[in-house]
Wavefront OBJ file of the C-alpha trace (Angstrom):
o trace
v 8.146 22.929 -19.101
v 10.576 25.328 -20.743
v 7.683 27.010 -22.557
v 5.889 27.366 -19.237
v 9.020 28.782 -17.596
v 9.405 31.307 -20.410
v 5.753 32.347 -20.168
v 5.905 32.747 -16.402
v 9.134 34.709 -16.645
v 7.602 36.993 -19.271
v 4.562 37.556 -17.074
v 6.826 38.349 -14.115
v 8.786 40.867 -16.184
v 5.582 42.600 -17.277
v 4.314 42.665 -13.696
v 7.561 44.120 -12.451
v 7.403 46.727 -15.222
v 3.963 47.868 -14.104
v 5.170 48.140 -10.529
v 8.356 50.031 -11.375
v 6.553 53.380 -11.615
v 5.355 53.165 -8.001
v 8.839 52.248 -6.836
v 10.286 55.369 -8.468
v 7.702 57.565 -6.758
v 8.564 56.020 -3.395
v 12.266 56.618 -4.028
v 11.625 60.312 -4.811
v 9.685 60.738 -1.594
v 12.385 58.999 0.440
v 15.089 61.231 -1.068
v 13.500 64.203 0.643
v 14.032 62.649 4.068
v 17.149 63.800 5.886
v 16.916 61.441 8.800
v 20.018 59.247 9.014
v 18.074 56.155 9.984
v 15.679 56.562 7.084
v 18.594 57.074 4.682
v 20.266 53.895 5.926
v 17.053 51.915 5.570
v 16.642 53.271 2.061
v 20.097 52.104 1.058
v 19.472 48.629 2.447
v 16.170 48.399 0.562
v 17.827 49.483 -2.652
v 20.498 46.815 -2.311
v 17.850 44.164 -1.623
v 15.738 45.289 -4.584
v 18.730 45.300 -6.921
v 19.668 41.797 -5.790
v 16.150 40.466 -6.333
v 15.967 42.028 -9.791
v 19.168 40.243 -10.782
v 17.675 36.908 -9.746
v 15.563 35.117 -12.291
v 12.005 34.075 -11.568
v 12.951 30.560 -12.753
v 16.549 29.449 -12.591
v 18.138 26.038 -13.112
v 20.219 24.737 -10.201
v 22.592 21.763 -10.162
v 20.752 18.861 -8.506
v 23.661 16.469 -7.993
v 21.784 13.548 -9.582
v 21.579 12.255 -13.126
v 18.428 13.020 -15.119
v 17.144 15.389 -12.422
v 16.716 19.105 -13.098
v 16.046 21.413 -10.162
v 14.336 24.736 -10.941
v 14.569 27.429 -8.274
v 11.600 29.812 -8.206
v 11.208 33.338 -6.893
v 7.799 34.539 -5.730
v 6.024 31.418 -7.016
v 4.261 28.685 -5.041
v 5.578 25.417 -6.557
v 2.559 23.270 -5.601
v 0.048 25.625 -7.215
v 2.148 26.095 -10.357
v 2.738 22.380 -10.970
v -0.862 21.472 -10.111
v -2.106 24.082 -12.595
v 0.139 22.687 -15.347
v -0.992 19.101 -14.734
v -4.648 20.080 -14.422
v -4.491 21.813 -17.793
v -2.754 18.857 -19.456
v -5.198 16.395 -17.901
v -8.185 18.402 -19.182
v -6.912 19.153 -22.689
v -4.944 15.912 -23.250
v -2.343 17.968 -25.088
v 1.282 16.894 -24.713
v 3.461 19.949 -24.097
v 6.843 18.295 -23.629
v 8.667 15.302 -25.033
v 11.684 15.165 -22.738
v 10.271 15.747 -19.235
v 8.892 12.668 -17.515
v 7.720 13.935 -14.110
v 7.348 17.364 -12.543
v 7.363 17.441 -8.739
v 7.126 20.604 -6.632
v 9.520 21.118 -3.713
v 8.228 23.386 -0.956
v 10.752 22.625 1.775
v 14.227 21.201 2.203
v 16.293 19.990 5.116
v 19.249 17.741 5.814
v 18.647 14.109 4.895
v 19.052 12.729 8.416
v 16.133 11.161 10.234
v 16.151 13.481 13.252
v 16.472 16.587 11.066
v 13.611 15.399 8.875
v 11.343 14.724 11.864
v 12.067 18.103 13.407
v 11.490 19.951 10.136
v 8.320 18.000 9.295
v 6.664 18.938 12.593
v 6.413 22.534 11.372
v 6.237 21.884 7.632
v 3.142 19.621 7.831
v 1.092 22.003 9.975
v -0.813 23.805 7.140
v -2.335 20.490 6.022
v -2.488 18.205 9.022
v -2.458 20.158 12.298
v -5.724 20.068 14.261
v -8.402 21.159 13.511
v -7.303 20.414 9.943
v -7.253 16.762 8.953
v -7.199 14.537 5.891
v -6.294 11.222 4.353
v -2.770 10.842 3.046
v -0.057 8.616 1.668
v 3.727 8.977 1.669
v 5.846 8.315 -1.433
v 9.590 8.020 -1.063
v 12.463 8.146 -3.546
v 16.190 8.292 -2.817
v 19.010 9.124 -5.225
v 22.711 8.903 -4.440
v 21.897 8.127 -0.819
v 22.220 4.800 0.969
v 22.182 5.621 4.696
v 18.408 6.119 4.968
v 15.820 3.364 5.198
v 12.599 3.851 3.272
v 10.540 2.057 5.909
v 11.997 4.091 8.779
v 11.465 7.420 7.010
v 7.836 6.645 6.166
v 7.177 5.365 9.705
v 8.637 8.448 11.375
v 6.913 10.954 9.082
v 3.593 9.137 9.491
v 4.111 9.437 13.241
v 4.554 13.199 12.892
v 1.304 13.464 10.899
v -0.540 11.384 13.496
v 0.843 13.532 16.317
v -0.449 16.718 14.660
v -3.965 15.261 14.547
v -4.895 11.643 15.392
v -7.795 11.886 12.922
v -5.379 11.969 9.962
v -5.691 8.599 8.270
v -3.593 6.697 5.741
v -5.297 5.983 2.402
v -3.258 4.379 -0.354
v -6.105 4.283 -2.891
v -7.595 7.787 -3.024
v -5.770 10.047 -0.557
v -6.564 13.738 -0.268
v -2.877 14.536 0.115
v 0.325 12.869 -0.974
v 3.518 13.599 0.943
v 6.369 13.467 -1.562
v 9.795 12.716 -0.071
v 12.701 13.054 -2.516
v 16.197 12.387 -1.164
v 19.080 13.671 -3.304
v 22.461 13.013 -1.743
v 22.295 14.606 1.725
v 19.286 16.852 1.014
v 15.646 15.968 1.724
v 13.056 17.647 -0.497
v 9.486 17.707 0.807
v 6.121 18.649 -0.638
v 2.442 17.959 -0.020
v 0.425 17.643 -3.236
v -3.128 16.860 -4.278
v -4.549 14.687 -7.092
v -1.397 12.566 -7.162
v -3.303 9.483 -8.320
v -5.548 11.387 -10.742
v -2.544 13.019 -12.411
v -0.715 9.695 -12.803
v 1.904 10.377 -10.120
v 2.586 13.778 -11.714
v 3.826 12.076 -14.876
v 3.572 14.503 -17.807
v 3.637 11.718 -20.380
v 0.900 9.642 -18.757
v -1.474 12.399 -17.681
v -2.363 13.263 -21.287
v -3.402 9.705 -22.117
v -7.043 8.713 -22.143
v -8.390 6.035 -19.809
v -8.452 3.502 -22.632
v -4.791 4.170 -23.420
v -3.760 3.927 -19.785
v -5.443 0.558 -19.170
v -3.848 -2.773 -20.143
v -5.461 -4.705 -22.946
v -7.957 -7.360 -21.904
v -6.861 -10.940 -22.652
v -8.356 -12.285 -25.860
v -10.690 -15.293 -25.484
v -9.303 -18.631 -26.550
v -10.750 -20.194 -29.707
v -9.066 -23.551 -29.482
v -12.391 -25.431 -29.296
v -13.702 -23.577 -32.368
v -11.234 -25.313 -34.693
v -12.675 -27.879 -37.139
v -13.027 -31.303 -35.523
v -12.594 -29.965 -31.989
v -14.914 -31.512 -29.388
v -16.189 -30.369 -26.037
v -15.112 -32.234 -22.863
v -18.603 -33.787 -22.610
v -18.387 -35.150 -26.139
v -14.918 -36.513 -25.465
v -16.161 -38.348 -22.348
v -19.096 -39.828 -24.311
v -16.762 -41.128 -27.019
v -14.500 -42.646 -24.390
v -17.449 -44.438 -22.738
v -18.582 -45.748 -26.129
v -15.111 -47.156 -26.802
v -15.099 -48.868 -23.403
v -18.536 -50.436 -24.083
v -17.354 -51.765 -27.452
v -14.240 -53.242 -25.870
v -16.285 -55.009 -23.166
v -18.718 -56.379 -25.783
v -15.903 -57.732 -27.919
v -14.341 -59.340 -24.875
v -17.597 -61.064 -23.886
v -18.062 -62.359 -27.432
v -14.666 -63.971 -27.346
v -15.485 -65.934 -24.189
v -18.944 -67.311 -25.162
v -17.470 -70.643 -26.306
l 1 2 3 4 5 6 7 8 9 10 11 12 13 14 15 16 17 18 19 20 21 22 23 24 25 26 27 28 29 30 31 32 33 34 35 36 37 38 39 40 41 42 43 44 45 46 47 48 49 50 51 52 53 54 55 56 57 58 59 60 61 62 63 64 65 66 67 68 69 70 71 72 73 74 75 76 77 78 79 80 81 82 83 84 85 86 87 88 89 90 91 92 93 94 95 96 97 98 99 100 101 102 103 104 105 106 107 108 109 110 111 112 113 114 115 116 117 118 119 120 121 122 123 124 125 126 127 128 129 130 131 132 133 134 135 136 137 138 139 140 141 142 143 144 145 146 147 148 149 150 151 152 153 154 155 156 157 158 159 160 161 162 163 164 165 166 167 168 169 170 171 172 173 174 175 176 177 178 179 180 181 182 183 184 185 186 187 188 189 190 191 192 193 194 195 196 197 198 199 200 201 202 203 204 205 206 207 208 209 210 211 212 213 214 215 216 217 218 219 220 221 222 223 224 225 226 227 228 229 230 231 232 233 234 235 236 237 238 239 240 241 242 243 244 245 246 247 248 249 250 251 252 253 254 255 256 257 258
């Protein structure tokens, strides 16, 4: 992931470098304007541009939970970036990290209270589920350092929002088109809608590079107990038992002939 972050940051720097020439030309043209309103707008734009340049394209942010790293992005769509990384790893089967287990995009955040989540989801889910758009989906939920939310209630309420946007949206837990990822960290709810969640092994970077044979459990080995020397089949055992009973009855009859 760090290699990917470095590569993306390098690409962003090169892109910004190519665009810097146009920005200088625009600044020279704006300097010729004497209008007070235009001068004020220019100053505001310069402050905004300087602030954005100081911000990194990828920057680590404290998540508030153990073993969770939150990367803030600038000008990058998290779903497309993460899906591209997993698609490449799934196709090439090349492991590119040893320390990162899962990589989940976060496209929206809100307060981790049920009413806030419902209200935010009504707008957030529209690009995927609002009529005339429709699809099959599942909801996965994970909470860290939070105990006041119920998993069942959250899934029920969010599923209700999806159904309200379009009644033709259907739940599919086997092969859904979309997976709604709900990650609760303390009092913050992180939301995203991803594709190929099952294909990419729940966005697990360690599992997605494994082949199908490696990912499947070993089949149980057949028992060879009856192949041991002297072992007999159940039919043979029953025949021997019947023979012993016949011999016992014959011996008993012989004893009572006198």
